[in-house]
N, C-alpha and C positions, 0 to 999 in steps of 0.2 A: 474707343468711344468716338462717336461722330458728333459734329456740331451743326445745329440747325441755323440757317440764316434767319434774320428777323422776318423776312417775307414768309418763309416756311413755318415759322412759329405762329405768325398771324393766321395763315391758312389752317393750321392744325387747330388753333383755338376756335376759329369760325366753324370748322367742321364739327367739332365737339358740341358747340353751342347749337348749331343747326340740327344735329342729331337729337339733342335733348328737346329742342322746340318741336321737332316732328313727332317724337314719342309722346310729348305732352298733348299735342293737338289730337293725336289718335285717341288718347284717353278722354279728353274733354268732349270730342265730337262723336263718341261711341253711342250707338243706339241699340236698344234691346232687340235681339234677333231671336226668332223662334228656334228652340233646340229640339222640342218634341211636342206631340199632341196625342191624345188618346184616340183620335180618329185621323187616319192617314188621308192626305189630300187625294181626292179622286176615288176614295173607297166606295165600294158598293156592298151594302150590308143587308142582311135579312132583318126583318123587323125585330126578331128576338135577340139580335146581336147589338142593337143600338144601346149604348151606355146610358145611364140615368143622368149623366152630366157630361159636359164638354170641358176638357182641361187643356190649356196651352201653356207650355213652359218656355221661359225666355232665358237668354244668356246672362241676364243681370236682374237685380231686384227692380220692381216696377212700382210706380206711385199708386197707392191704394185708393186715392180719392179721384184721380184723373184718368186712370186706365179703365177700360170697359170691354165687354164682350157680349155679343148677342147672336142668336141663331134664328134664321127664318127659312120657310119653305119658299122656293123660287115661285114667282108669280106675284099676285097682288100682295102688298105688305102683310105678310102672314107670319108674325113672330111666333116661334114655337118654344122659346125658353120661358122660364118662370120669373125672370128678372132678378134673381137672387145672386147677382154678380159678387164673386169673392176674389180677393187678392191675398195670396199667401206668399210673401216675399217675391219670388220670381215666377209665380204661377197664377194665371187667370182661370176662373172656372164659373160655370153657370149651369143650373139644372135644366133638364128638358121636360116638357110635358110628357106624360106617359102615352104609350100607344100611338106613335107617329105613323102616319100613313105613307104609302109608297110615293116616291117623288124625289126631286132634287132639292138639296138643302145647302145653305151657305152659313158658315160661321164667320162673323166679322169681328175683328178685334182691333183695339187701339191700345198701345202700350207706351207709357211715358216714364222715363227715368226720374226718380225723385231727386237726384243730386244735381243734374244739369239740364233737365227738361228735354232730353233727347226723345224724339217722337218717331214712332213707326206704327203703321197700320197694315192690315192684310186680311186675307180671306182663306178659308179652307172649304172647298166644295166636296160634298159627298152625296150619295144616293141611297135610298132605301128601296129594295125591290119587293 
């Protein structure tokens, strides 16, 4: 059996405390990250293949009052979603207008964690040919 000096005991205690603090900081400052969406970034779709709604799933639950998503056609402010934003735990979704025309579109989302207010926003661009 070996014996630790007081200095080594103190270093071991600080290392354990530091490790716990770092682990807690990662938990506290985590932000929702996109894990999947039903339209891949950069996708080029035929008009017939455009889904009726856009869904973006995150790595954690998101706040249903402060998180949002919308879709618009690139160019002048041309919103093409129906404004019926839904949050189901870790998924944001919004319905699209029927019969979207050819062009480039952008999905913009803002996801906020309900527990710590972690904030993240992003975009997914796609095209209809």
